[in-house]
C-alpha positions in Angstrom: 0.0 0.0 0.0 1.3 3.5 -0.9 1.0 6.4 1.3 -0.1 9.9 -0.1 3.6 10.8 -0.5 4.3 7.7 -2.6 6.2 5.8 0.1 5.4 2.3 1.2 3.1 2.0 4.2 4.3 -0.2 7.0 3.0 -0.2 10.6 5.5 0.0 13.5 7.1 -3.3 14.3 5.9 -5.0 11.1 8.1 -6.3 8.3 5.8 -5.2 5.5 2.1 -4.5 4.8 0.0 -6.2 2.1 -3.3 -6.3 0.3 -4.3 -9.3 -1.8 -5.9 -9.7 -5.2 -6.6 -12.7 -7.4 -5.9 -12.7 -11.1 -8.6 -14.4 -13.2 -7.5 -15.7 -16.6 -9.8 -16.0 -19.7 -8.7 -17.9 -22.8 -9.3 -15.8 -25.9 -10.0 -17.1 -29.4 -6.4 -16.5 -30.6 -5.1 -18.7 -27.8 -3.9 -16.0 -25.5 -4.9 -15.3 -21.9 -6.6 -12.1 -20.9 -6.3 -11.3 -17.2 -8.8 -9.6 -14.9 -7.9 -8.4 -11.4 -10.3 -9.2 -8.5 -11.4 -6.8 -5.8 -8.8 -6.2 -3.2 -8.8 -8.2 0.1 -7.9 -5.7 2.8 -7.1 -6.1 6.5 -6.4 -2.9 8.3 -3.4 -2.7 10.7 -5.8 -2.6 13.7 -6.7 -6.2 12.8 -3.5 -7.5 11.2 -0.3 -5.4 11.3 0.9 -6.9 8.0 -2.4 -6.8 6.3 -3.7 -9.7 4.2 -0.9 -12.0 3.0 -0.5 -15.3 1.1 -4.0 -16.3 0.4 -4.6 -20.0 -0.2 -7.5 -20.4 -2.6 -9.7 -23.4 -3.5 -13.1 -23.9 -5.2 -15.6 -25.6 -3.0 -18.2 -28.2 -4.2 -21.0 -25.6 -4.4 -18.9 -23.3 -6.6 -17.9 -20.8 -4.0 -14.2 -20.0 -3.6 -12.5 -20.0 -0.2 -9.4 -18.0 0.6 -7.5 -18.6 3.8 -5.1 -15.8 4.6 -2.0 -15.2 6.7 -2.2 -12.2 9.0 0.1 -11.0 11.8 0.2 -9.3 15.2 3.9 -8.3 14.9 4.4 -5.0 16.6 1.1 -5.2 18.4 1.0 -8.4 20.5 -2.3 -7.4 22.0 -3.9 -8.5 18.8 -5.0 -12.2 18.4 -2.9 -14.2 16.0 -4.9 -16.4 13.7 -5.7 -17.2 10.1 -8.4 -15.1 8.3 -10.8 -16.1 5.5 -13.0 -14.6 2.9 -15.4 -16.1 0.3 -16.2 -15.3 -3.4 -19.4 -16.5 -5.1 -18.6 -15.0 -8.5 -15.5 -16.9 -9.6 -12.9 -14.9 -7.5 -13.9 -11.5 -9.0 -15.1 -10.1 -5.7 -14.5 -11.2 -2.1 -16.4 -10.5 1.0 -14.8 -8.9 4.1 -12.2 -11.2 5.8 -12.9 -12.5 9.3 -11.2 -14.9 11.7 -10.9 -18.5 10.5 -12.2 -20.8 13.3 -13.0 -24.4 13.8 -16.3 -25.5 12.3 -17.8 -25.8 15.8 -17.2 -22.1 16.3 -14.1 -22.3 18.6 -11.1 -20.1 17.6 -7.6 -21.3 17.3 -4.2 -19.6 17.3 -1.9 -19.5 14.2 1.3 -17.5 13.6 2.0 -15.3 10.6 2.9 -18.2 8.3 2.1 -19.8 5.0 -0.7 -22.4 4.7 -2.2 -24.2 1.8 -5.4 -26.1 0.7 -5.3 -29.3 -1.3 -8.4 -30.6 -3.2 -8.2 -34.4 -2.9 -9.6 -36.9 -5.4 -11.9 -38.2 -2.6 -13.8 -34.9 -2.6 -12.3 -33.8 0.7 -10.4 -30.5 1.1 -7.3 -30.6 3.2 -5.7 -27.6 4.9 -2.1 -27.7 6.0 -0.7 -25.1 8.3 0.6 -24.1 11.8 -1.6 -24.1 14.9 0.0 -23.0 18.2 -1.2 -23.4 21.8 -1.1 -19.8 22.8 -1.2 -16.4 21.1 1.7 -16.2 18.7 4.3 -13.4 18.5 4.3 -12.4 14.8 5.8 -15.2 12.8 6.3 -17.7 15.6 6.2 -20.2 17.0 5.7 -21.7 13.5 5.2 -25.2 15.0 3.5 -27.6 15.2 2.3 -28.1 11.7 -1.1 -29.8 11.2 -3.3 -31.3 8.5 -7.1 -31.2 8.7 -10.2 -31.2 6.6 -12.4 -28.2 5.7 -16.1 -28.3 6.3 -17.4 -27.7 2.7 -20.6 -26.0 3.9 -19.3 -23.7 6.7 -15.9 -23.4 5.0 -14.2 -23.7 8.4 -11.6 -26.1 9.7 -12.9 -29.3 11.2 -11.4 -30.1 14.6 -12.3 -33.8 14.3 -9.5 -35.7 12.5 -7.0 -32.9 12.9 -3.5 -34.5 12.7 -0.2 -33.1 14.0 2.5 -33.8 11.5 5.5 -32.5 13.3 6.5 -30.2 16.2 9.5 -28.9 18.1 11.1 -31.9 19.7 13.0 -32.1 23.0 16.1 -33.2 21.2 16.1 -30.4 18.6 19.2 -28.2 18.9 17.0 -25.0 18.9 13.4 -24.1 18.3 12.5 -25.2 14.8 10.7 -23.5 12.0 8.1 -25.7 10.2 6.9 -23.6 7.3 7.0 -22.9 3.5 6.3 -26.6 2.8 4.8 -28.1 -0.4 2.1 -30.8 -0.5 0.5 -32.8 -3.3 -1.6 -35.9 -3.8 0.2 -39.0 -5.1 -1.9 -40.2 -8.0 -1.0 -43.9 -7.5 -2.0 -44.1 -3.9 -4.0 -41.1 -3.0 -1.6 -40.3 -0.2 -0.7 -36.7 0.7 3.0 -36.1 0.4 4.5 -33.1 2.2 8.0 -31.8 1.7 9.4 -29.5 4.3 12.8 -28.5 5.8 13.1 -28.5 9.6 15.0 -25.3 10.1 16.7 -23.9 13.1 19.2 -21.1 13.8 22.6 -22.1 15.2 24.5 -20.0 17.8 26.4 -18.2 15.0 23.1 -17.1 13.5 23.2 -19.5 10.5 20.1 -21.3 9.3 20.5 -25.1 9.5 18.2 -28.0 8.7 17.5 -31.1 6.5 14.7 -31.7 4.0 12.1 -34.2 5.1 9.3 -36.0 3.3 6.0 -36.8 5.2 3.4 -39.2 3.8 -0.2 -38.9 5.1 -2.6 -41.7 4.3 -6.2 -40.3 4.3 
C-alpha cells in the first residue's frame, strides 16, 4: 500500500504491509490469456499489522471460492494471531470482508503469521495444512506444530475432528524449529498426501540449519 507521499506504508514493528488480489484468466479465441484483477482483500493494521498475506484459494463443491489468509500481530501483540478467511461467489472476481478463520464448531484457534495451503483431494475432501500453536503467537512464531485437517465444505471452516499433528518442536532439537514454507501434493497412484518440508533452526552463529524431510499422510 502506498501512502499519499508515494512511500510504502508499514505499521511500526511489522516487516511489510500487504493487500491481496486474485488474477482471473480468460482464454481468448487466438489462444492468449486475458487477465482480470479481482477486488482487493484488505485487513487494516488494527486487525492485522501486516495486512492480508499469502491467500490459499480453493473452489468448493457448491462453486464458492474459499481464501484462507495469513495475518500478523507483529508490533502489536495485544492482537490475536490467527488465520483469516473470505469467500467469493462470483469466480474470484469479488471477495467479502475477511474474518477470523475458526474451527467448524465455532471455537477459535491460534496460528502464527505463516504460510498455509489447501489441497483438493480426489476423494472430494479438502485438506488444509498449516501451523496451529497453543497460545497467542508473536508475529511469525512459533511456527510449529504443523497440522493437516479437513475443511467443512458448507461452513468453510476447519474441522477439529480428525486434525492430525504432522511435526512439532522436539525435545532433542538443537534449537526451536521453523516448520513452514512446505509443499504438498496428492500422489496419484496411492491417494496419499505427500508433504516436503525442511526442519529449520538457527545455530549459535546465526546461520540457518536443517534437513529436508518428506512426510506421507494416508487419508
